[in-house]
C-alpha positions as CSV (number, residue, x, y, z in Angstrom):
1,X,-13.0,28.2,-20.3
2,X,-13.3,24.6,-19.0
3,X,-14.0,22.3,-22.0
4,X,-14.7,18.6,-22.1
5,X,-15.8,15.9,-24.6
6,X,-18.0,13.0,-23.6
7,X,-17.8,9.8,-25.7
8,X,-20.6,7.3,-25.5
9,X,-19.6,4.0,-27.2
10,X,-22.3,1.4,-28.1
11,X,-22.4,-1.6,-30.3
12,X,-23.8,0.4,-33.2
13,X,-22.5,3.9,-32.8
14,X,-20.1,6.4,-31.2
15,X,-21.8,9.6,-29.9
16,X,-19.9,12.7,-28.8
17,X,-20.9,15.7,-26.9
18,X,-18.6,18.7,-26.3
19,X,-19.5,21.0,-23.4
20,X,-18.0,24.0,-21.7
21,X,-18.5,25.9,-18.5
22,X,-18.6,29.7,-18.6
23,X,-19.4,31.7,-15.5
24,X,-20.9,28.7,-13.8
25,X,-23.2,27.9,-16.8
26,X,-22.8,24.7,-18.8
27,X,-23.3,25.0,-22.5
28,X,-23.2,22.3,-25.3
29,X,-20.7,23.3,-28.0
30,X,-21.7,20.5,-30.3
31,X,-22.8,16.9,-30.8
32,X,-21.7,14.2,-33.3
33,X,-22.6,10.6,-34.1
34,X,-20.6,8.0,-36.0
35,X,-22.4,4.9,-37.0
36,X,-20.2,1.8,-36.8
37,X,-19.8,-1.1,-39.3
38,X,-21.7,-4.3,-38.7
39,X,-18.5,-5.8,-37.1
40,X,-18.7,-3.2,-34.3
41,X,-15.7,-1.7,-32.5
42,X,-12.2,-2.8,-33.7
43,X,-10.3,-5.0,-31.2
44,X,-6.9,-3.7,-32.2
45,X,-5.5,-0.9,-30.0
46,X,-4.1,1.1,-32.9
47,X,-7.3,0.8,-34.9
48,X,-9.4,1.9,-31.8
49,X,-7.1,4.9,-31.2
50,X,-7.4,5.9,-34.9
51,X,-11.2,5.6,-34.7
52,X,-11.4,7.8,-31.6
53,X,-9.2,10.5,-33.1
54,X,-10.9,10.3,-36.4
55,X,-14.4,10.8,-34.8
56,X,-13.1,13.8,-32.8
57,X,-11.6,15.4,-35.9
58,X,-14.7,14.6,-37.9
59,X,-16.8,16.4,-35.3
60,X,-14.5,19.4,-35.3
61,X,-14.1,19.3,-31.5
62,X,-11.1,20.7,-29.7
63,X,-8.2,18.3,-29.9
64,X,-6.8,19.0,-26.4
65,X,-10.1,19.1,-24.5
66,X,-10.6,16.7,-21.6
67,X,-12.0,13.4,-22.8
68,X,-14.3,11.1,-20.9
69,X,-15.3,7.8,-22.4
70,X,-17.8,5.3,-21.1
71,X,-16.6,1.7,-21.1
72,X,-18.8,-0.3,-23.5
73,X,-21.9,-1.8,-22.0
74,X,-21.6,-5.2,-20.3
75,X,-18.0,-5.0,-19.3
76,X,-18.3,-3.5,-15.8
77,X,-19.4,-5.2,-12.5
78,X,-20.6,-3.4,-9.4
79,X,-20.5,-4.4,-5.7
80,X,-20.9,-2.7,-2.3
81,X,-18.1,-2.5,0.2
82,X,-18.6,-1.3,3.8
83,X,-15.5,-0.1,5.8
84,X,-14.4,2.1,8.7
85,X,-11.9,3.9,6.5
86,X,-12.8,7.4,5.3
87,X,-10.1,8.6,2.9
88,X,-10.8,7.2,-0.6
89,X,-7.1,6.4,-1.3
90,X,-6.9,4.2,1.8
91,X,-10.0,2.3,0.6
92,X,-8.6,2.0,-3.0
93,X,-5.6,0.2,-1.6
94,X,-7.8,-2.5,0.0
95,X,-10.3,-3.0,-2.8
96,X,-8.7,-5.8,-4.9
97,X,-7.8,-7.8,-1.8
98,X,-11.1,-7.4,0.0
99,X,-13.3,-8.0,-3.0
100,X,-11.4,-10.6,-4.9
101,X,-14.0,-13.3,-4.1
102,X,-17.0,-11.0,-4.9
103,X,-16.3,-10.4,-8.6
104,X,-16.2,-13.0,-11.3
105,X,-12.8,-11.8,-12.3
106,X,-9.4,-13.4,-11.7
107,X,-7.5,-11.4,-9.0
108,X,-4.5,-10.7,-11.2
109,X,-6.8,-9.5,-14.1
110,X,-9.0,-7.2,-12.0
111,X,-9.1,-3.4,-12.1
112,X,-11.3,-1.7,-9.5
113,X,-12.2,1.9,-8.6
114,X,-14.8,3.8,-6.5
115,X,-18.0,5.2,-7.9
116,X,-19.5,6.8,-4.8
117,X,-20.4,6.2,-1.2
118,X,-23.0,6.8,1.5
119,X,-22.9,6.8,5.3
120,X,-24.4,3.9,7.3
121,X,-26.3,4.1,10.6
122,X,-23.3,2.9,12.6
123,X,-21.0,5.7,11.4
124,X,-19.3,3.6,8.7
125,X,-19.3,4.1,4.9
126,X,-20.7,1.9,2.1
127,X,-18.8,2.3,-1.1
128,X,-20.0,1.4,-4.6
129,X,-17.2,-0.3,-6.3
130,X,-16.8,-0.9,-10.1
131,X,-14.6,-3.6,-11.5
132,X,-13.5,-4.7,-14.9
133,X,-11.0,-7.1,-16.4
134,X,-7.7,-5.7,-17.5
135,X,-8.0,-7.8,-20.7
136,X,-11.1,-5.8,-21.6
137,X,-9.6,-2.5,-20.4
138,X,-6.2,-2.8,-22.0
139,X,-7.1,-1.6,-25.6
140,X,-9.0,1.4,-24.2
141,X,-6.3,2.3,-21.7
142,X,-3.6,2.2,-24.3
143,X,-5.7,4.0,-26.9
144,X,-6.6,6.8,-24.5
145,X,-3.1,7.0,-23.1
146,X,-1.7,7.7,-26.6
147,X,-4.5,9.8,-27.9
148,X,-2.8,13.2,-27.2
149,X,-5.3,14.6,-24.7
150,X,-4.0,16.4,-21.6
151,X,-6.5,14.4,-19.5
152,X,-8.5,11.3,-20.1
153,X,-11.1,9.4,-18.0
154,X,-12.4,5.9,-18.6
155,X,-15.7,5.7,-16.8
156,X,-19.2,4.1,-17.1
157,X,-22.7,5.1,-18.2
158,X,-24.0,4.9,-14.6
159,X,-21.5,7.5,-13.5
160,X,-22.7,9.7,-16.4
161,X,-26.2,9.4,-15.1
162,X,-25.0,10.5,-11.6
163,X,-23.4,13.6,-13.2
164,X,-26.8,14.4,-14.9
165,X,-28.5,14.1,-11.4
166,X,-26.0,16.6,-9.9
167,X,-26.6,19.0,-12.8
168,X,-30.4,18.5,-12.3
169,X,-29.9,19.7,-8.7
170,X,-31.1,16.6,-6.8
171,X,-31.9,17.9,-3.4
172,X,-29.7,17.0,-0.4
173,X,-31.2,14.3,1.7
174,X,-33.3,12.8,-1.1
175,X,-32.8,9.7,-3.2
176,X,-33.2,9.7,-6.9
177,X,-33.3,6.7,-9.3
178,X,-31.8,7.5,-12.8
179,X,-32.7,5.1,-15.6
180,X,-31.5,5.2,-19.2
181,X,-32.9,2.9,-21.9
182,X,-32.4,3.2,-25.6
183,X,-33.8,-0.1,-26.9
184,X,-30.5,-2.1,-26.6
185,X,-29.2,-1.4,-23.2
186,X,-30.4,-0.3,-19.8
187,X,-28.4,1.6,-17.1
188,X,-29.8,2.3,-13.7
189,X,-28.2,4.3,-10.9
190,X,-29.3,5.2,-7.4
191,X,-28.1,8.7,-6.3
192,X,-28.2,9.8,-2.7
193,X,-27.1,13.3,-1.8
194,X,-25.5,13.6,-5.2
195,X,-23.3,10.5,-4.8
196,X,-23.8,7.3,-6.7
197,X,-24.7,4.5,-4.2
198,X,-26.1,1.7,-6.4
199,X,-25.8,0.7,-10.0
200,X,-27.0,-1.9,-12.5
201,X,-26.4,-2.2,-16.2
202,X,-27.5,-4.9,-18.7
203,X,-28.8,-5.6,-22.1
204,X,-32.4,-4.7,-22.7
205,X,-34.3,-4.9,-26.0
206,X,-37.8,-5.4,-27.3
207,X,-41.0,-3.4,-27.5
208,X,-42.1,-0.7,-25.0
209,X,-44.0,-3.2,-22.8
210,X,-41.0,-5.6,-22.6
211,X,-38.6,-2.7,-21.8
212,X,-40.9,-1.3,-19.2
213,X,-41.3,-4.7,-17.5
214,X,-37.5,-5.3,-17.4
215,X,-36.9,-1.8,-16.0
216,X,-39.5,-2.2,-13.3
217,X,-38.0,-5.4,-12.2
218,X,-34.5,-3.9,-12.0
219,X,-35.7,-0.9,-10.2
220,X,-37.3,-3.0,-7.5
221,X,-34.2,-5.3,-7.2
222,X,-32.0,-2.2,-6.8
223,X,-34.1,-0.7,-4.1
224,X,-34.3,-4.0,-2.2
225,X,-30.6,-4.4,-2.4
226,X,-30.1,-0.9,-1.0
227,X,-32.8,-0.6,1.6
228,X,-34.8,-3.0,3.8
229,X,-38.2,-3.8,2.5
230,X,-40.1,-2.0,5.3
231,X,-37.9,1.1,5.3
232,X,-37.7,2.1,1.6
233,X,-37.8,5.9,1.3
234,X,-39.8,7.6,-1.4
235,X,-37.7,7.5,-4.6
236,X,-38.3,9.7,-7.6
237,X,-37.3,8.1,-10.9
238,X,-35.9,10.1,-13.7
239,X,-36.0,8.3,-17.1
240,X,-33.9,9.2,-20.0
241,X,-33.3,7.8,-23.5
242,X,-34.2,8.5,-27.1
243,X,-37.1,10.8,-27.6
244,X,-38.9,8.1,-29.6
245,X,-39.5,6.2,-26.3
246,X,-40.7,9.3,-24.6
247,X,-44.0,9.6,-22.7
248,X,-45.2,6.0,-23.4
249,X,-42.3,4.4,-21.6
250,X,-42.6,6.8,-18.7
251,X,-46.3,5.9,-18.2
252,X,-45.8,2.2,-18.4
253,X,-42.8,2.2,-16.0
254,X,-44.8,4.3,-13.5
255,X,-47.7,1.8,-13.7
256,X,-45.3,-1.2,-13.2
257,X,-43.5,0.3,-10.2
258,X,-46.2,2.4,-8.6
259,X,-43.7,5.2,-8.3
260,X,-43.4,8.7,-9.8
261,X,-41.5,8.6,-13.1
262,X,-40.4,11.8,-14.7
263,X,-39.0,12.0,-18.2
264,X,-35.4,13.4,-18.1
265,X,-34.9,16.2,-20.6
266,X,-31.2,16.7,-20.2
267,X,-31.2,19.3,-23.0
268,X,-33.2,21.7,-20.8
269,X,-30.4,21.8,-18.2
270,X,-27.8,23.3,-20.6
271,X,-27.5,25.9,-23.2
272,X,-27.5,24.5,-26.7
273,X,-26.7,26.0,-30.1
274,X,-29.6,26.4,-32.5
275,X,-28.3,23.8,-34.9
276,X,-27.4,21.1,-32.4
277,X,-29.4,18.0,-32.0
278,X,-31.5,17.7,-28.8
279,X,-32.4,14.0,-29.0
280,X,-32.2,12.1,-25.6
281,X,-29.9,9.6,-27.2
282,X,-27.0,11.9,-26.2
283,X,-27.9,11.8,-22.5
284,X,-25.1,9.4,-21.6
285,X,-22.5,11.3,-23.7
286,X,-23.6,14.5,-22.0
287,X,-23.2,13.0,-18.6
288,X,-19.7,11.8,-19.5
289,X,-18.8,15.3,-20.7
290,X,-20.0,16.7,-17.4
291,X,-17.6,14.4,-15.6
292,X,-14.7,16.0,-17.5
293,X,-15.7,19.5,-16.3
294,X,-14.8,18.5,-12.8
295,X,-11.3,17.5,-11.8
296,X,-10.8,14.2,-13.6
297,X,-8.7,12.8,-10.8
298,X,-11.7,13.1,-8.5
299,X,-13.9,10.9,-10.6
300,X,-14.1,7.1,-11.0
301,X,-11.4,6.4,-13.6
302,X,-10.4,2.9,-14.8
303,X,-7.5,4.5,-16.7
304,X,-6.0,6.0,-13.6
305,X,-6.8,3.0,-11.4
306,X,-5.0,0.6,-13.8
307,X,-2.0,2.8,-14.3
308,X,-1.8,3.5,-10.5
309,X,-2.1,-0.2,-9.8
310,X,0.7,-1.0,-12.3
311,X,2.8,1.7,-10.6
312,X,2.1,0.4,-7.2
313,X,2.8,-3.2,-8.3
314,X,6.1,-2.1,-9.8
315,X,7.0,-0.3,-6.6
316,X,5.9,-3.3,-4.6
317,X,7.9,-5.7,-6.7
318,X,10.9,-3.4,-6.5
319,X,10.6,-3.2,-2.8
320,X,10.1,-6.9,-2.5
321,X,13.1,-7.6,-4.7
322,X,15.2,-5.2,-2.6
323,X,14.1,-6.9,0.6
324,X,14.8,-10.3,-0.8
325,X,18.2,-9.1,-2.1
326,X,19.1,-7.7,1.3
327,X,18.0,-10.9,3.1
328,X,20.0,-13.0,0.7
329,X,23.1,-10.8,1.0
330,X,22.8,-10.9,4.8
331,X,22.5,-14.7,4.7
332,X,25.5,-15.0,2.4
333,X,27.5,-12.7,4.6
334,X,26.4,-14.6,7.6
335,X,27.5,-17.9,6.0
336,X,30.8,-16.4,5.0
337,X,31.3,-15.0,8.4
338,X,30.5,-18.4,10.0
339,X,32.9,-20.1,7.6
340,X,35.6,-17.6,8.3
341,X,35.2,-18.1,12.1
342,X,35.5,-21.9,11.7
343,X,38.6,-21.6,9.5
344,X,40.1,-19.1,12.0
345,X,39.5,-21.6,14.8
346,X,41.0,-24.4,12.8
347,X,44.1,-22.3,12.0
348,X,44.4,-21.4,15.7
349,X,44.3,-25.1,16.6
350,X,46.8,-25.9,13.9
351,X,49.1,-23.1,15.1
352,X,49.0,-24.3,18.6
353,X,49.8,-27.9,17.5
354,X,52.7,-26.8,15.4
355,X,54.0,-24.7,18.3
356,X,53.9,-27.7,20.5
357,X,55.7,-29.9,18.0
358,X,58.4,-27.2,17.5
359,X,58.9,-26.9,21.2
360,X,59.3,-30.7,21.5
361,X,61.8,-30.8,18.7
362,X,63.7,-27.9,20.3
363,X,63.9,-29.6,23.7
364,X,65.1,-32.9,22.1
365,X,67.6,-31.2,19.7
366,X,69.0,-28.6,22.1
367,X,68.3,-29.9,25.6
368,X,70.7,-27.6,27.3
369,X,69.7,-24.4,25.6
370,X,67.3,-21.9,27.2
371,X,64.4,-20.5,25.2
372,X,65.1,-16.8,24.5
373,X,62.8,-15.6,21.6
374,X,61.1,-18.6,20.2
375,X,62.1,-22.2,19.5
376,X,62.0,-22.1,15.7
377,X,64.1,-18.9,15.5
378,X,66.7,-20.3,17.9
379,X,66.9,-23.7,16.0
380,X,67.2,-21.8,12.7
381,X,70.0,-19.7,14.1
382,X,71.8,-22.7,15.6
383,X,71.5,-24.6,12.2
384,X,73.0,-21.6,10.4
385,X,75.9,-21.5,12.8
386,X,76.6,-25.2,12.3
387,X,76.5,-24.7,8.5
388,X,79.0,-21.8,8.7
389,X,81.4,-23.9,10.8
390,X,81.2,-26.8,8.3
391,X,81.8,-24.5,5.4
392,X,84.8,-23.1,7.1
393,X,86.2,-26.6,7.8
394,X,85.6,-27.7,4.3
395,X,87.4,-24.7,2.9
396,X,90.4,-25.5,5.2
397,X,90.8,-29.2,4.7
398,X,88.7,-29.9,1.7
399,X,85.5,-31.9,1.4
400,X,86.0,-35.7,1.9
401,X,85.1,-38.1,-0.9
402,X,81.8,-39.7,-0.5
403,X,82.0,-43.4,-1.2
404,X,78.5,-43.6,-2.8
405,X,79.4,-40.9,-5.2
406,X,82.6,-42.6,-6.1
407,X,80.8,-45.9,-6.8
408,X,78.2,-44.0,-8.9
409,X,80.9,-42.4,-11.1
410,X,82.8,-45.7,-11.4
411,X,79.6,-47.6,-12.4
412,X,78.8,-45.1,-15.0
413,X,82.4,-45.4,-16.5
414,X,82.7,-49.2,-16.3
415,X,80.6,-51.1,-18.9
416,X,79.5,-54.6,-18.3
417,X,81.1,-56.0,-21.4
418,X,84.4,-54.1,-21.0
419,X,86.3,-57.2,-19.5
420,X,87.2,-55.5,-16.2
421,X,86.6,-57.1,-12.9
422,X,87.0,-55.1,-9.6
423,X,88.4,-57.0,-6.6
424,X,88.8,-54.1,-4.2
425,X,87.6,-50.5,-3.8
426,X,89.0,-48.2,-1.1
427,X,88.1,-44.6,-0.5
428,X,90.2,-42.3,1.6
429,X,89.9,-38.5,2.2
430,X,91.5,-37.5,-1.1
431,X,92.1,-40.6,-3.2
432,X,90.3,-43.7,-4.4
433,X,92.3,-47.0,-4.7
434,X,91.0,-49.7,-7.0
435,X,92.4,-53.2,-7.6
436,X,91.2,-55.7,-10.2
437,X,91.9,-57.8,-13.3
438,X,91.3,-57.4,-17.0
439,X,90.9,-59.7,-20.0
440,X,94.1,-58.1,-21.6
441,X,96.5,-55.2,-21.2
442,X,94.6,-53.3,-23.9
443,X,91.4,-53.7,-21.9
444,X,93.1,-52.2,-18.8
445,X,94.4,-49.3,-20.9
446,X,90.9,-48.5,-22.3
447,X,89.6,-48.6,-18.7
448,X,92.2,-46.1,-17.6
449,X,91.4,-43.8,-20.5
450,X,87.7,-43.9,-19.6
451,X,88.5,-42.9,-16.0
452,X,90.8,-40.1,-17.0
453,X,87.9,-38.5,-19.0
454,X,85.8,-38.2,-15.8
455,X,85.8,-34.4,-15.0
456,X,85.7,-35.0,-11.2
457,X,89.0,-37.0,-11.2
458,X,92.2,-35.1,-11.0
459,X,94.6,-37.8,-12.0
460,X,94.4,-41.6,-12.7
461,X,97.7,-43.4,-12.1
462,X,98.5,-47.1,-12.7
463,X,100.3,-48.1,-9.4
464,X,101.1,-51.6,-10.6
465,X,100.1,-54.2,-13.2
466,X,101.3,-57.8,-13.3
467,X,100.0,-61.2,-14.5
468,X,97.7,-62.8,-12.0
469,X,98.7,-66.2,-10.5
470,X,97.4,-69.2,-12.3
471,X,95.9,-67.1,-15.1
472,X,97.0,-65.1,-18.1
473,X,94.8,-62.1,-17.1
474,X,96.7,-59.0,-16.0
475,X,96.2,-57.7,-12.5
476,X,96.3,-54.0,-11.8
477,X,96.1,-51.4,-9.0
478,X,95.0,-47.8,-9.6
479,X,95.2,-44.6,-7.6
480,X,92.7,-41.9,-8.4
481,X,92.8,-38.4,-7.0
482,X,89.6,-36.2,-6.8
483,X,89.5,-32.6,-7.7
484,X,88.6,-30.1,-4.9
485,X,85.0,-28.7,-4.7
C-alpha cells in the first residue's frame, strides 16, 4: 500500500491529511489539525523539526510514510521560462543562470525548481518555475532532512491544487483554473492537460465581497498573462476552501468574472472514514498528500533542488579547484623547467670558458707536449711527476734551509731587550752562521741557551768570541746546524 502525509502550514495552524492508494483507489486514512500559538511557527530548526514530529505522532499517522509539506504562504515566487530544451534535468541546470534577473532574490541565495510546462505554437516549451530564498528554505530543508522519513517533498500550495485537478480528472485539451481561498490566503493555479502552467499566491482577507473581488482580479490577470486577450479559451474555475465560504463565494466570483465557477468538493473524490472531517479547509493538505503518492522525485521539490544544487556546487568547486591546481602545477613546472634550461645553458657556457682557459694554461706551461686525453689530466699527471722527483731528491740530499724560516725562528728567539745585536746572517744548505755583539758575556751565553732550546736546531756552537775593537762589548760568531725533515 502506497501511503503519504500532506502537511499544510499556515500562520495559525498545521493541518495534516494521510492518504493511501489501494487498487487504484485513493482513500483518506485520517486528518488532524494543530492550532499554533499567537507567535506562529518557530524559527529555530530543531524546534520546527520537533513540532512536525510531534504533530505527526499526535495524529497517530505512520512515522515512515512519505511526507509532503507546503512551503508557508508568501515565500515562493513564480515565473515563466521558454526554451528549446526538452529534458527537465537540462532545464534545471540553466534555471538559476537564466532567471537570476527575473526574481527578487540574490543569485547566491536562490533555489529554483520546475512546477510544470506547456507546449508553445513554435514547438518550444514554456516552463512554470518556482523560486524561494535559501534563507527561508533552510530551516525546512534541515528539519525535513532529519525528520526520519524515507522520502520528503517541500512543495507549494499551487502544486497541491494541480494534484487535486489531476484527481478530479480534468480532461485532456482543456484548461482549468483552480482557486483556493480560506479567508487569509489565496492560491490560484492554471492547469492545462494536467500540468501546472501558471500560478499566483498572495494574502487575501476580508468579507465575502472583498475576497470575491480580489479573486476575480487575480483570475483575469492570470489569464491575460497566459493567453492573448482575443484568444482566451473557455476556462472552468474550480473553487475550494472552507465550507463556510461555500456557495456564496462561488456565486459572487462567477458574477465578477462572467465565467463558470464550480465549488470543489475534494472529499467526494476520495474514500473517507466515517469519523473523519470533510471540511474544505483540508483541500491543500489533501493535494499535498496526493503528490506523495506519485514518485516524489518526479514532483516539484525545493528540498531536492537545494540539496542537488549544493551537491552540484560542491562538485563544481572541486572540479574548479582541481583545474586551478593543475594549471598552477603546470605553471610551476614550466617555470622550473625554464629556470633549469637557463641554468644548464649557463653551466655549458662556463664549462666551455673553463676548458678554454685550461687549454691556454696547458699550452703555456707545456708548449712542447701534445694533447693526449685532456689538458687538465695531463697537467695533473705532469705535476705529480715533478712532485715525486722533488721528494726523491729531498730524500737523497735533504731539504735546504729556507732563509725566511730561519729569520722567523731567530726573531722568535731573540728578544728586543736581550742586549744582542746581529751584524751578519748567512744561510747555507745545512747550517746557519750568525755574527754579532752582546752587552756582556753572560748576555751571549743566555742567547746561546735560547737557541739550543729551538727544536728545529740540531746544534748551536760558538765558533769564536772576542772583545770588539774600541768597545768592551764581546763579539761572537755562531754556527747552527738544522735537523733533517
